[in-house]
N, C-alpha and C positions, 0 to 999 in steps of 0.2 A: 504494500500500500504506500509506503514511503517513497519508493521510486516513481510510482504513478503520480503522486502529489508533486514531487520534484519536477517531473516532466511537464505537468500541467502548469506549474509556476513559471517555468522557463518559457513555455509557449505563450503565456499571457503577458509576461514582462518583455519578451523580445518584440521589438518594434512598438512597444506600448499597446499591444493588442487589446488589453483590458479597457481601453478608452473607446473602442469601436462598438457600434451597435451589432455588427457582425464581425466578431473577433477572428474568425477563421479566414475571412476574405479581406479584412481591414477596410470594410465599408462602414461609413457613418461615424467619423471621428467625433467624439464628445457627445454621442447620442446613446450611449449604453444605458439600458433600462435601469441598471443599478443606481445610476446617478439620480434618476427620477425618484426611485424608492427611498434613497437616503435623504434627499431634500424633503420629500413628503413626510417621512417619519420624523425628521429633525425639526421642521419648521411649520408643518401644516397638518398635524394630527388632530388638534383640538382648536376650537375657536379662540382660545386664550394663548395659542402658540405665537411666537415672534413673527412668523411669516404673515399671519393674519393681523395681529395687533399693530405691527409696524410695516404694513403692506407697502408704504411708500419706499421702503428700503429694499423690497423684494420684487417689485414690479418694474421692469422685468428682472429675472434672476441674473445677477451680475457675473461677469467673467471671474472675478475673484472668488465668488462662492463656488462656481463650477470647478475652478482649479483646486480649491481646497477639498472639495468632495473627491476628486480623482486622486489627490495626494493621499487622502485617508484610505481610499481603496488600495492604493499601492502599498501603504503600510500594512494593511490587512493581508495582502498577498505576501509581503516580505516575511510575515510571521510563519509562513509555510515554506520558506526558501529551502530549508534543508530536507523537506519532504515530510517533516513532523512539525506539529504546531509548537512554536516557541514565541511567547508573548514579547512584544516590543513596546517601547515608549514612543509616543508620537512627539518627537522633539524637533526643534528648528534646526539643530545641528545636522540631523540626518535628512529631514524632509523639506527644508526650505529650498534647496536646489531643485528638487522635484516640483514643488509648488511653482517656483519661478519659471521652470521649463513649461509647465502646463499653461501658465498665464501668458507666457511669450507666444506659445503655439496658438492659443485662442486669439490673441491680439493680431498675430500675423494672418490668421484666417480672416479676421474681421477687416484687415487692411486690404486683402485680396478681394473680398466680397463684403461690402458694407452691410449687407442684410444678414450675413451669417450669424453674428453675435445677437443681433436683434431677434432673428427667427428662433435661435436656440433659447435665448432668455425668455422670450414671450411664450414659447411652447412649454417650457418647464413651469413658468408661472401659471399659465392657464390650466395645465394638467394637475398641478399640485393644489391650486387654490379653488378649483372648480366646485367642490362640494359645499363651499361656504358662500353664503350671501354676504359679501363683504360690507355692503352698506348697512346691513342689519348687525353684523358681528362687531363692527367698530363703533357703533353708537353706544353712548352710556345707557345703563339701565335706569331710566329716569324714575319710574315708579318705585323701584327698590331704593334708589338713592334718596327720594323724598321721605320715604318711611324711615330709612336709617337716619336721615338728618333730624327729623322730629324726635326720634327715639334718643339720638345722641344729645340733642339739646336738653331734653328732659332729664336724661341721666346726668349730664353735667350740672344742671341746676340742683338736682338732688344731692350730688356730691359737694357742691359749693355750700349748700345750706347745712349739710351735716358737718362739714369742716368748720363753718362759721359757728355752729352751735358748740362744737368741741372747743374752739378757741374761747368762746364766751364763757363756757363752763370752767375752763382752765383759768381764765382771768378772774372769774368770780371766786374760785377756790383760793387763788393767790391773794385776793383782797381780803377774804375771810381769815386766811392764815396770818396776814400782816396785822389785821385788826386784833386778833387774839394775842399776838406777840406784844402788842402795846400795852 
């Protein structure tokens, strides 16, 4: 099994085959479905996830995000480099050059075809954010907010009143003690 894993690792890393939608024919660079799955799981699983809450930073998915995802994929592959799983740390010492290479490749493709990055980023954005009604997901929950506001004000008033009563009682006790001492 170790040799098979090692051969698979070498096949995927050679020519960066892992970035292609069709890794066996090297067709579709930066369109591998795993990129979509990682972005979806990391940023678009729930309405409270960053991709939804901060949609202005994710629409479209930026080349930096795509490069980071493929760098993380490479690290996961490297954990199988020997044919057996050996965990690695995702450190800039090891993976910054790979990240920069992916980013440079993406930008070069964008320079050759100005629509490449836009198309890739838009497609990832649309596919990942699709199940969410962003207009609804990013609106504050006004009804709950008003109820919480009223409750919070009442709670604060009660605490202030209780604290004032404690201070008044302490001051009265101090006055009584002082009067008894005289």
